[in-house]
C-alpha positions as CSV (number, residue, x, y, z in Angstrom):
1,M,-21.1,41.7,87.4
2,K,-24.4,43.6,88.0
3,K,-27.3,41.5,86.2
4,T,-30.0,44.3,86.0
5,G,-29.9,44.5,82.2
6,F,-29.2,41.4,81.6
7,I,-32.6,40.4,83.6
8,L,-34.5,42.9,81.5
9,M,-33.3,41.7,78.5
10,V,-33.6,37.9,79.2
11,V,-37.2,38.5,80.4
12,W,-38.1,40.4,76.9
13,L,-36.1,37.6,75.2
14,A,-38.1,35.0,76.8
15,T,-41.2,36.8,75.7
16,L,-39.9,37.0,72.3
17,T,-39.2,33.4,71.7
18,G,-42.1,32.1,73.9
19,F,-40.1,30.6,76.9
20,G,-41.1,31.8,80.5
21,Q,-44.9,31.8,79.5
22,T,-45.8,28.5,80.7
23,A,-48.2,28.4,84.3
24,R,-47.0,27.0,86.9
25,T,-48.9,23.7,87.3
26,S,-48.6,20.1,89.0
27,Q,-48.3,18.5,85.8
28,P,-44.9,18.4,83.6
29,S,-44.3,21.3,81.1
30,P,-43.7,20.7,77.5
31,R,-40.4,22.8,78.5
32,D,-39.7,21.0,81.4
33,G,-39.7,18.0,78.9
34,M,-37.4,19.7,76.4
35,L,-34.9,20.5,79.1
36,E,-34.9,16.9,80.6
37,R,-34.0,15.4,76.7
38,A,-31.1,17.8,76.4
39,K,-29.7,17.0,79.6
40,A,-30.0,13.3,78.8
41,L,-27.9,14.2,75.4
42,E,-25.7,16.2,76.9
43,V,-21.7,15.9,76.3
44,K,-19.3,16.4,79.3
45,T,-17.5,19.4,77.5
46,P,-16.3,22.4,80.0
47,Y,-17.9,25.8,79.6
48,V,-15.3,28.9,79.4
49,P,-17.4,32.5,79.6
50,P,-16.2,35.1,77.0
51,P,-13.6,37.5,78.6
52,G,-13.6,40.9,79.6
53,D,-15.9,43.2,81.1
54,P,-19.8,42.9,80.3
55,L,-20.2,46.9,80.8
56,A,-17.1,47.4,78.3
57,H,-19.0,44.4,75.6
58,H,-22.5,46.7,76.2
59,A,-20.6,49.7,75.5
60,S,-19.0,48.1,72.5
61,G,-22.3,47.5,71.2
62,F,-23.8,50.8,72.0
63,A,-21.2,52.4,69.9
64,K,-21.7,50.3,67.0
65,T,-25.3,50.8,67.5
66,M,-25.1,54.2,67.2
67,C,-22.6,54.4,64.6
68,S,-24.7,52.4,62.0
69,A,-27.8,54.5,63.2
70,V,-26.0,57.9,62.4
71,F,-23.8,56.9,59.2
72,I,-26.1,54.3,57.7
73,T,-29.8,54.7,58.5
74,G,-29.1,58.8,59.2
75,L,-31.0,59.2,62.3
76,D,-30.7,61.7,64.7
77,P,-28.1,60.5,67.5
78,D,-30.7,61.6,70.2
79,F,-33.2,59.5,68.5
80,A,-31.1,56.6,67.9
81,A,-29.9,56.8,71.7
82,E,-33.6,56.2,73.0
83,N,-34.9,53.6,70.2
84,V,-32.6,51.6,68.2
85,G,-30.8,49.0,68.8
86,Y,-31.4,47.2,72.4
87,F,-29.9,43.9,71.5
88,T,-26.2,44.4,72.1
89,A,-26.6,47.8,74.2
90,P,-29.8,47.1,76.4
91,Y,-31.7,49.9,77.6
92,A,-30.9,49.8,80.8
93,E,-26.9,49.5,80.2
94,R,-26.9,52.9,78.0
95,A,-27.4,54.8,81.4
96,K,-24.3,53.3,83.0
97,V,-22.1,54.5,80.5
98,G,-21.0,58.1,79.0
99,R,-23.3,60.0,76.4
100,P,-21.9,58.4,73.0
101,V,-19.7,61.2,71.6
102,I,-20.2,61.5,67.5
103,D,-17.0,62.3,65.5
104,R,-19.0,63.2,62.2
105,V,-15.5,64.2,60.4
106,N,-13.8,60.8,61.0
107,K,-17.1,59.0,61.2
108,L,-16.1,57.3,64.8
109,V,-18.9,57.0,68.0
110,H,-16.8,56.7,71.1
111,V,-18.7,55.3,74.4
112,T,-16.8,55.9,77.6
113,L,-16.9,54.1,80.7
114,P,-17.0,55.4,84.2
115,N,-13.2,53.4,84.6
116,G,-12.2,55.8,81.7
117,V,-12.2,52.6,78.9
118,T,-13.7,53.9,75.5
119,R,-14.9,51.7,73.2
120,T,-15.2,53.2,69.8
121,A,-16.7,52.4,66.9
122,K,-15.5,53.3,63.2
123,Y,-17.9,53.7,59.6
124,L,-16.0,52.1,56.8
125,G,-17.9,52.4,53.9
126,S,-19.0,49.3,52.1
127,Q,-18.4,47.0,55.5
128,G,-20.9,49.7,57.5
129,C,-19.5,50.2,61.0
130,V,-17.0,48.1,63.2
131,T,-15.9,48.3,66.9
132,L,-12.6,48.9,67.1
133,P,-10.8,46.0,69.6
134,L,-10.4,47.1,73.0
135,G,-7.1,49.1,73.3
136,K,-6.5,49.5,69.6
137,D,-7.0,52.0,67.0
138,T,-6.6,50.0,63.9
139,L,-8.8,47.0,62.2
140,N,-6.6,43.3,61.6
141,F,-8.3,43.9,57.7
142,T,-8.5,46.4,54.6
143,P,-11.8,47.7,54.3
144,L,-13.0,47.4,50.6
145,T,-15.3,49.6,48.4
146,V,-17.7,47.3,46.8
147,K,-19.7,48.5,43.9
148,S,-22.7,47.4,42.3
149,K,-22.9,47.2,38.4
150,L,-26.5,47.8,38.6
151,P,-27.7,51.1,37.0
152,D,-29.9,54.1,38.5
153,P,-33.1,52.5,40.5
154,T,-35.1,55.2,39.0
155,T,-34.3,53.9,35.1
156,Q,-35.4,50.7,36.0
157,A,-38.8,49.1,36.3
158,W,-39.5,47.1,39.5
159,P,-38.4,44.6,40.8
160,M,-35.0,45.7,39.2
161,G,-35.6,49.0,40.4
162,D,-37.7,51.5,41.6
163,Q,-40.0,52.3,38.6
164,L,-43.5,51.2,39.6
165,P,-46.4,50.6,37.4
166,D,-49.1,53.5,36.9
167,S,-52.1,51.0,36.2
168,P,-54.6,50.5,39.0
169,L,-54.5,47.2,41.3
170,P,-55.3,43.8,39.9
171,K,-58.9,43.4,39.8
172,E,-58.3,40.5,42.6
173,I,-56.9,42.7,45.1
174,N,-59.2,44.4,47.7
175,A,-57.1,47.9,47.3
176,A,-59.3,49.6,50.1
177,K,-58.5,46.6,52.5
178,V,-54.5,46.8,51.5
179,K,-54.9,50.3,52.6
180,Q,-56.5,49.4,55.8
181,A,-53.6,46.9,56.3
182,I,-51.1,49.6,55.6
183,D,-52.6,52.1,58.1
184,A,-52.9,49.3,60.8
185,A,-49.2,48.4,60.6
186,F,-48.4,52.3,62.0
187,E,-51.3,52.5,64.3
188,P,-50.2,53.2,67.4
189,A,-46.9,55.5,66.8
190,T,-45.6,54.4,69.8
191,G,-45.4,50.9,67.4
192,L,-42.6,53.2,65.7
193,T,-42.6,51.2,62.6
194,A,-40.5,52.8,60.1
195,A,-41.0,50.9,56.8
196,F,-44.0,48.4,55.4
197,V,-44.1,47.0,51.8
198,V,-46.3,44.4,50.8
199,T,-45.9,42.4,47.2
200,W,-48.6,40.1,45.8
201,K,-46.7,38.0,43.1
202,G,-44.0,40.0,42.8
203,R,-45.8,43.4,42.3
204,L,-45.7,45.9,45.1
205,I,-49.0,46.7,46.1
206,G,-48.3,49.0,49.0
207,E,-45.8,50.6,50.9
208,R,-45.6,53.5,53.5
209,Y,-42.7,54.8,55.7
210,G,-42.3,56.4,59.4
211,E,-41.3,59.9,59.6
212,G,-37.6,60.0,57.7
213,I,-37.7,56.8,56.0
214,T,-37.7,56.8,52.6
215,A,-37.8,53.8,50.2
216,Q,-34.2,53.4,49.8
217,T,-33.4,54.1,53.7
218,A,-31.3,51.0,54.9
219,L,-32.7,50.4,58.6
220,E,-31.8,48.0,61.4
221,S,-32.5,44.1,60.5
222,W,-31.0,42.4,63.0
223,S,-31.2,38.7,62.8
224,M,-33.1,38.8,59.4
225,G,-29.4,38.7,58.3
226,K,-29.1,35.0,59.5
227,S,-31.7,34.3,56.1
228,L,-29.5,36.4,54.1
229,T,-26.3,34.2,55.2
230,A,-28.5,31.1,54.6
231,T,-28.8,32.7,50.9
232,L,-25.2,32.9,50.2
233,L,-24.5,29.7,51.7
234,G,-27.4,28.3,49.3
235,I,-25.5,30.3,46.4
236,L,-22.6,28.1,47.2
237,I,-24.3,25.0,47.4
238,R,-25.7,25.7,44.0
239,Q,-22.2,26.2,42.6
240,G,-21.2,23.1,43.5
241,V,-18.8,24.4,46.4
242,Y,-21.0,22.3,49.6
243,S,-23.7,20.2,50.0
244,L,-26.6,20.2,52.6
245,Q,-25.8,16.7,53.8
246,Q,-21.8,17.1,54.0
247,P,-19.7,17.3,56.9
248,A,-19.0,21.2,57.3
249,P,-15.3,21.5,56.3
250,I,-14.5,24.0,59.5
251,P,-10.5,23.8,59.7
252,E,-10.4,23.9,63.5
253,W,-12.4,20.5,63.4
254,Q,-10.1,18.5,61.3
255,G,-8.4,17.2,64.3
256,T,-8.5,13.4,65.0
257,G,-11.2,12.3,66.9
258,D,-12.5,15.6,67.2
259,P,-16.5,14.8,67.4
260,R,-17.2,18.3,66.0
261,A,-16.2,16.9,62.5
262,K,-19.7,15.0,62.3
263,I,-21.6,18.6,62.1
264,R,-23.3,18.8,59.1
265,I,-23.5,22.0,56.8
266,A,-27.3,21.0,57.5
267,D,-27.2,20.7,61.3
268,I,-25.7,24.2,61.1
269,L,-29.0,25.7,59.0
270,Q,-31.2,24.3,61.3
271,M,-29.4,25.8,64.7
272,S,-28.7,22.1,65.8
273,S,-25.1,22.0,65.2
274,G,-25.1,21.2,69.1
275,I,-21.7,24.0,69.6
276,R,-21.7,24.8,73.4
277,I,-22.4,28.5,74.4
278,R,-24.5,30.4,76.0
279,A,-27.6,32.4,74.4
280,P,-30.3,34.7,76.3
281,Q,-32.8,32.8,74.1
282,D,-31.3,29.3,75.9
283,P,-35.1,28.1,77.6
284,D,-32.8,27.3,80.6
285,Y,-30.4,30.7,80.0
286,D,-29.1,31.3,83.4
287,P,-26.8,34.7,83.7
288,A,-24.8,33.9,86.5
289,P,-21.7,33.0,84.3
290,G,-21.3,35.9,82.7
291,Y,-21.5,37.8,79.6
292,P,-23.4,35.4,77.1
293,D,-21.1,34.3,74.4
294,H,-24.2,34.8,71.9
295,L,-23.7,38.7,72.1
296,Y,-20.4,38.6,72.5
297,L,-19.7,37.4,68.8
298,Y,-21.2,40.8,67.8
299,T,-19.3,42.9,70.7
300,G,-16.1,40.8,71.7
301,G,-14.0,42.7,68.9
302,V,-12.3,39.5,68.4
303,N,-12.1,37.3,65.4
304,S,-15.9,35.7,65.4
305,F,-15.0,32.7,63.7
306,Q,-12.3,31.3,65.2
307,Y,-14.3,32.2,68.6
308,A,-17.1,30.1,67.4
309,A,-15.3,27.3,65.6
310,T,-13.5,27.1,68.7
311,R,-16.2,26.5,71.1
312,P,-17.2,22.6,72.0
313,Q,-19.4,20.4,71.5
314,Q,-22.5,20.2,73.7
315,W,-25.1,17.8,72.2
316,P,-24.6,15.2,69.0
317,P,-25.1,17.3,66.3
318,G,-28.9,17.1,65.0
319,T,-30.4,16.1,68.2
320,V,-31.4,19.7,70.1
321,G,-32.4,22.8,68.5
322,R,-30.9,26.0,70.0
323,Y,-31.0,29.7,69.1
324,R,-27.6,30.4,69.3
325,N,-25.2,32.8,67.2
326,T,-22.4,30.0,66.7
327,D,-24.4,28.8,63.9
328,P,-24.8,31.8,61.6
329,V,-21.4,32.6,62.2
330,L,-20.1,29.3,61.0
331,A,-22.7,29.3,58.2
332,N,-20.4,32.6,57.3
333,Y,-17.1,30.9,58.1
334,L,-18.1,28.1,55.4
335,V,-19.1,31.2,52.8
336,R,-15.4,32.9,53.4
337,L,-13.4,29.5,52.9
338,G,-15.4,28.3,49.8
339,V,-15.5,32.0,48.4
340,E,-11.7,32.4,49.0
341,K,-10.7,28.8,48.1
342,R,-11.5,29.6,44.9
343,G,-9.5,32.8,44.5
344,E,-12.3,35.2,44.7
345,E,-12.7,38.3,46.6
346,Y,-14.8,37.7,50.0
347,L,-16.1,41.1,51.0
348,S,-17.7,41.7,47.4
349,F,-19.0,38.5,46.8
350,P,-22.9,39.2,48.2
351,Q,-22.6,42.0,45.9
352,R,-21.8,39.9,42.6
353,A,-23.4,36.9,43.4
354,L,-26.8,38.0,45.0
355,F,-27.4,41.5,45.3
356,D,-26.8,42.9,41.7
357,K,-28.6,39.8,40.4
358,L,-31.7,40.8,42.6
359,G,-31.4,44.7,42.2
360,I,-30.7,45.1,46.0
361,R,-28.3,48.2,46.6
362,T,-29.0,49.3,49.6
363,M,-27.9,46.0,51.9
364,V,-24.7,47.2,54.0
365,M,-23.4,43.8,55.3
366,E,-20.9,45.0,58.6
367,T,-18.0,43.0,59.8
368,D,-15.7,42.4,62.7
369,P,-12.3,43.7,63.0
370,F,-10.8,40.9,61.3
371,G,-13.3,41.3,57.5
372,N,-15.7,38.5,59.0
373,F,-19.3,39.2,58.1
374,L,-21.7,39.5,60.9
375,T,-24.4,38.9,59.2
376,Q,-26.2,37.0,62.1
377,G,-27.7,40.4,62.7
378,Y,-25.1,43.0,62.0
379,E,-26.7,44.3,58.4
380,F,-28.6,47.0,57.1
381,A,-31.0,47.5,54.2
382,S,-34.4,49.0,52.8
383,A,-37.6,47.5,53.2
384,R,-38.0,47.6,49.9
385,D,-34.6,45.3,49.6
386,W,-35.8,42.5,51.9
387,A,-38.7,42.2,50.0
388,R,-36.7,41.6,46.6
389,L,-34.9,39.1,48.7
390,G,-38.4,37.5,49.7
391,N,-39.5,37.3,46.3
392,L,-36.8,34.9,45.8
393,Y,-37.9,32.6,48.2
394,L,-41.3,32.5,46.9
395,Q,-40.2,32.1,43.1
396,D,-38.2,29.1,44.6
397,G,-35.0,30.6,44.5
398,V,-35.4,31.8,40.4
399,W,-34.8,35.2,39.4
400,N,-35.5,36.4,35.7
401,G,-35.4,32.9,34.7
402,E,-31.7,32.0,36.4
403,R,-31.8,29.7,39.3
404,I,-30.1,31.6,42.2
405,L,-30.1,28.8,45.0
406,P,-30.4,24.7,44.2
407,K,-33.5,22.9,43.9
408,E,-35.3,21.7,47.1
409,F,-33.2,24.4,49.0
410,V,-36.1,26.7,49.5
411,K,-38.3,23.7,50.9
412,F,-35.4,23.1,53.1
413,V,-35.3,26.5,54.7
414,Q,-39.5,26.4,55.3
415,T,-39.0,22.9,57.1
416,L,-39.4,22.3,60.3
417,A,-35.8,21.1,61.6
418,P,-35.9,17.8,63.1
419,A,-34.3,18.4,66.8
420,W,-37.0,21.5,67.0
421,K,-39.4,18.9,66.1
422,A,-37.8,16.3,68.6
423,D,-38.5,19.1,71.2
424,G,-42.3,19.9,70.3
425,R,-41.4,23.4,69.1
426,P,-42.8,23.7,65.3
427,I,-40.9,27.1,64.7
428,Y,-37.9,26.7,63.1
429,G,-36.4,25.6,59.6
430,G,-33.3,26.5,58.4
431,F,-32.4,30.0,59.5
432,F,-35.9,31.0,58.7
433,W,-38.6,31.3,61.7
434,I,-41.9,29.2,60.6
435,N,-45.4,30.2,61.4
436,G,-46.0,26.1,62.7
437,D,-47.3,27.3,66.3
438,G,-49.6,30.0,64.4
439,G,-48.0,33.1,65.8
440,F,-48.8,35.1,63.1
441,P,-52.5,35.4,62.0
442,V,-51.8,33.6,58.4
443,P,-51.3,30.0,56.9
444,K,-49.2,28.2,59.0
445,E,-47.3,27.4,55.8
446,A,-46.0,30.7,55.9
447,Y,-42.3,31.5,57.2
448,H,-39.9,34.1,57.3
449,M,-37.0,36.0,58.4
450,A,-36.9,37.5,61.9
451,G,-35.1,40.1,63.5
452,A,-35.0,41.5,67.6
453,G,-37.0,44.4,67.7
454,G,-40.2,43.4,65.0
455,Q,-38.1,43.4,61.8
456,T,-39.9,41.0,59.4
457,T,-39.8,39.6,56.1
458,L,-43.0,37.4,55.6
459,I,-43.2,35.1,52.5
460,I,-47.2,33.9,52.2
461,P,-46.8,31.1,49.5
462,S,-50.4,30.5,49.5
463,H,-51.3,33.9,49.1
464,D,-48.3,35.0,46.8
465,L,-47.5,37.4,49.4
466,V,-44.2,38.8,50.7
467,V,-45.0,41.2,53.6
468,V,-42.0,43.3,55.1
469,R,-42.2,45.0,58.3
470,L,-39.3,46.8,59.9
471,G,-39.3,49.3,62.9
472,H,-37.5,51.2,65.4
473,Y,-36.4,48.8,68.4
474,K,-37.9,50.6,71.3
475,G,-41.5,50.2,69.6
476,S,-40.9,46.4,69.3
477,G,-44.1,45.8,71.2
478,P,-46.9,47.5,70.1
479,G,-45.0,47.5,66.6
480,T,-45.7,43.7,66.2
481,A,-49.0,43.7,67.5
482,A,-49.8,46.2,65.1
483,F,-48.4,44.2,62.3
484,K,-50.3,41.2,63.3
485,R,-53.4,43.3,62.7
486,A,-52.0,44.4,59.3
487,L,-51.7,40.6,58.6
488,A,-55.1,40.0,59.2
489,L,-56.5,42.3,57.0
490,L,-54.4,41.4,54.4
491,M,-55.7,37.8,54.5
492,E,-58.9,39.7,53.5
493,A,-57.5,41.6,51.0
494,V,-55.8,39.0,49.1
495,P,-57.3,35.7,47.3
496,Q,-55.9,32.4,48.4
497,K,-54.0,30.5,45.8
498,K,-56.2,28.1,43.9
C-alpha cells in the first residue's frame, strides 16, 4: 500500500488532536504514560484490518465528498475538488484517481481508479449522497423523502424561523466588538471561513457568510454530527427507551460470555467503549496494517452498524478513551434499534423528534448503502441550524418550555469522561469536546461540537453565547487561528453572567 497520503493525513490529525507535539526529552512524557497504561489494560484479541484496496476507499470518499458538495451545498465542482472534504479523501490521494465526473441529470458522481475500477456516489434527496457498494449499482434500502412540518422560515421569528428583530442590540453588548470579531473570523481569506454565527441568550447578534454561501446553505460539518447523534440518543433516553448506565443492548453482543455485553451506553458516548479498531487519531497509530477502520466506516460501502458491532474488545469498557468512529456508529445503531422496536419509521425520526421542534430545516443526514445514518461525520446543515442545536444545550435541553433532553444529560456531555481524565487529557465529555486544556481563549467550562476542517459549534454558558464557525476544509489552519482571534474579541464584547 502507498502511504504518502496517509502520512500527511496522520500528521495533520496529530496536530489537530494534540498528539505528536511533545518535545523529545530524557523525561517520560504524559503520552508515554498514557500508552503504557493502555498497554497494561489491553485485552489480547485479534485485529483484522478492513478489506479492499485503500485507493478504492479513497475514491469512494472522494465521490461522496464531491456529490455532497455539488448537490447539497451547491459548490462549483472545481472549487470542491480543491478545497473541501479531505478527511475521507485526502488531498494527496485525489491526484491518484481520475477527475470526478458529475452527472447532473442522474445526480451521480463517478471517480475512476487507474485500474479501471469506478466508485460512484448518488444523491438521494433527504438522505443526501451515498456511495454505492463496489461493483453494484443499487442500494440495500429504499430512500425516503423526509418532510418537515415547519412553515416557511420567512414567516416565523428567530429561532423557530429566520425573521430577525429590527431593534438594536441589547445595551450590554458591545456592538463594535461583535463586528470586529465577525470580521476577524474571515481574515485572512486563506482561512476559507464559510459561515460565522453568534447568539447571545438565544438572540442572533451577528453573522456573516462567505462568497456564494447564505444563511440557508447546508455546509460540510463532519464530526459535529457526533454531537447530533448524542442528542438523538438523549431524546430516546428522555422517552424511557434507554438509560445512560444500562449495558448497551447491541444484538451482536448478547452471546454467552461476550465481554462486550458489559459496555454501557455511557461508555459509548464517552468514547471509551474499548472496541478494537484503528483510527488516525490514536496516539500510537501505525499506518502499516492498512486502511484504518475509522475511515472505512464512511467509505467501505458496507453495513456500518454490523461492521462496528462485530469488532472485538481491546480494553475493558470505561477504562481507555480513544476517539474512534465505532462509538458514534454504535450509538446510531442504538437509535435505529430503539426507534424501530416501537414500530416507528427510522429515517424520519430526527426530523419529527428534534428538527421540527427546534426550527431546523437544512439538516441532511447521510447514510450507508443499508440506510444507516453515518452521522459520525456525514451530515450537512447551515450555521444557523447548528446554532439552534447549540442553544438547545445552552438551555439545558429545554426548548420553548418543552424538555427535549433528560435532566442531567447536558451536564453529562459537558463533563470530562473518566477514561480521558485517567489519561490526563481534559478534553472529552460525551460526544462533545470540552475546553479543559484552554485550547480556545474562552472559559474552560465551555464545550463544543467539533468537525474536521475547523467546523465548530461552541457553547459558552458563562457568557450565554453560542458561536458557530464553518469553513471549507483546505483553510482549516488559518481558519482555526482566525476563529480563536474572533473568540477573544467576543469575550470583550459580551458580559459574563453574574
